[in-house]
C-alpha positions as CSV (number, residue, x, y, z in Angstrom):
1,M,11.4,-1.5,9.3
2,K,10.0,1.7,7.8
3,L,7.8,1.2,4.7
4,K,6.1,3.8,2.6
5,N,3.7,3.8,-0.4
6,K,5.2,2.5,-3.6
7,D,8.0,0.6,-1.9
8,V,8.7,-2.8,-3.4
9,I,9.6,-5.5,-1.0
10,T,10.6,-9.1,-1.4
11,L,9.1,-11.6,1.1
12,N,10.6,-14.9,2.2
13,N,8.7,-16.8,-0.5
14,N,10.6,-14.6,-3.0
15,G,7.4,-12.9,-4.1
16,Q,7.7,-9.2,-4.7
17,Y,5.0,-7.0,-3.2
18,L,4.1,-3.3,-3.7
19,V,3.2,-1.3,-0.7
20,I,-0.2,0.2,-1.4
21,S,-0.9,1.8,1.9
22,T,0.3,2.0,5.6
23,A,-1.7,2.7,8.7
24,V,-1.3,3.0,12.4
25,F,-4.0,1.4,14.6
26,E,-3.8,1.2,18.4
27,K,-0.1,2.2,18.3
28,E,0.7,-0.7,15.9
29,N,2.0,-0.2,12.3
30,Y,0.2,-2.1,9.5
31,V,0.8,-2.4,5.8
32,Y,-1.4,-3.4,2.8
33,I,0.7,-5.0,0.1
34,V,-0.1,-6.5,-3.3
35,N,1.9,-9.0,-5.3
36,T,3.6,-7.3,-8.3
37,K,2.9,-10.2,-10.7
38,D,-0.6,-11.1,-9.5
39,N,-2.7,-8.3,-8.0
40,E,-5.2,-10.9,-6.6
41,K,-2.5,-11.9,-4.1
42,F,-2.4,-9.4,-1.3
43,K,-1.6,-9.3,2.4
44,I,-2.4,-7.1,5.4
45,A,0.5,-7.4,7.8
46,K,1.7,-5.9,11.1
47,I,5.2,-4.4,11.0
48,Q,7.2,-5.7,13.9
49,K,10.8,-4.6,14.1
50,N,12.4,-5.9,10.9
51,K,9.7,-8.3,9.8
52,L,6.1,-8.5,8.6
53,T,3.5,-10.7,10.4
54,E,0.4,-11.4,8.4
55,I,-2.6,-10.6,10.5
56,P,-5.1,-13.4,11.4
57,N,-8.5,-13.5,9.7
58,D,-10.0,-11.0,12.2
59,Q,-12.9,-9.4,10.2
60,E,-13.3,-6.5,12.7
61,L,-9.7,-5.6,12.6
62,I,-9.6,-5.9,8.8
63,K,-12.6,-3.6,8.4
64,K,-11.0,-0.9,10.6
65,L,-7.7,-1.2,8.7
66,I,-9.3,-1.0,5.3
67,V,-10.9,2.3,6.2
68,L,-7.5,3.6,7.5
69,F,-5.7,2.3,4.4
70,Y,-8.2,4.1,2.1
71,E,-8.0,7.4,4.1
72,N,-4.2,7.3,4.0
73,S,-4.2,6.5,0.3
74,I,-6.5,9.5,-0.5
75,R,-4.4,11.7,1.7
76,N,-1.2,10.7,-0.1
77,L,-2.5,11.2,-3.6
78,D,-0.3,13.5,-5.6
79,L,-3.0,15.5,-7.4
80,N,-0.4,17.6,-9.3
81,E,1.0,14.4,-10.8
82,L,-2.4,13.1,-11.7
83,A,-3.3,16.4,-13.4
84,R,0.0,16.4,-15.4
85,K,-0.7,12.9,-16.6
86,S,-4.2,13.6,-17.7
87,L,-3.4,17.0,-19.3
88,K,-0.5,15.9,-21.6
89,T,-0.4,18.0,-24.7
90,P,-1.0,16.1,-28.0
91,K,2.1,15.9,-30.2
92,N,0.6,17.9,-33.0
93,F,0.3,20.9,-30.6
94,E,3.9,21.0,-29.4
């Protein structure tokens, strides 16, 4: 299973989740996903073949992954897209 930022996936509980970030830690692939209808519902999971396995409540692992997710998100920002959105010309100047 290959996931990338902005992918929308449906889990077994029929919930749809948006991929926020991915990371590789100790040769394992992880994903940070958020429910598309309730952003307070999120998961950090390990990608294993064609399935996601939610990681246990391991605070040390979660701390390390959060840093990697953040770094990867910053690295993947499309600054040109952000600039275009923030610099839209007002209609009366077109």
